[in-house]
Steps between C-alpha positions, in 0.01 A plus 500: 500500500819705471692553820243574764220617276236346284466648151227478236385642162160680489274319255316805368807723478792268434763775523430531877703285731352469850717413797432417863628653817804305625403165643464474875516150658155371595313763299371462137637732237350845533420714199417867444385699190819713545721197435521504124777539249393611144702378208552744211273458188794352295511201740174379358303255715667337800449126482694387808699644796795284603781494748828542320765455765318699756389773263154556348481437117175552309487291181306703254398501133750786463791336670632430853472786750679517839363673804770589757492641845373388838149632496308664776499363852182352662384842609540617132731774619860446395665360185363439158560328170692661216330549163498178294799466266507281184773239532421304182292543194412132480118480524315245702211386287360205704427540871453128541851423378693683784723293728783598730807277493838539675636621159234771457135555409388322182195590295361501148573805291347521154507129426847444652621421854691777674690527826583791720739463787798638679708494187246688291252361248506276200254336253527137407455555125539129425199399718160555330218550753249625258323171450482391862155639584426547866792416726551422865859530626636268766839535671670166572775601741646148536577471130571867444229536242210722415222330313219662307214246480305597188145454376650403166669184642850636420657585835815716508775434752791734599789366714638814661805323638631399162321774294328247268145471353313177410142399446281227640198364329193411709606133467845561645427737789697358793299341786617786727286743304233254384408414863422867573283548191129548543323215312231742376694812382840327454667785686702472814306582820 
């Protein structure tokens, strides 16, 4: 959800971003086949749509693309969205890694963690994500941390308040996270 609209990526054609009519209190999100933004071919596949400080950002295999404008009203008459613009060439390569923090949106890009936020984008070259396997991100607001629980047992942690990375092994995952883990899958519910 970005502002007053729900957004999604079409599964069969992942360059198409669907958006709802503006939300009306007491009514479910309404959709129309006319409410679609198509990304250009160089965007690649869209893996996620996120709220980036009130604006729509599509995290794609060809970089980060912004969609600006207010969109049409509930009668589909006035307003619209501008054509998507590339705001970063940093690719998102793992849809399951995306997490929004107060510092920006963090995701895996070609085996490294990357962040895109109000100050632009950056890749954390020193942090290797290539051996993590499947990840499940969790935002721990109280400790200002984003944690990527990993199927490999090496869990990556980023403290966005102090801009520092660390790792936890399965044996050292704090009780705060361990209590939320599913005993079967090992992932946070």
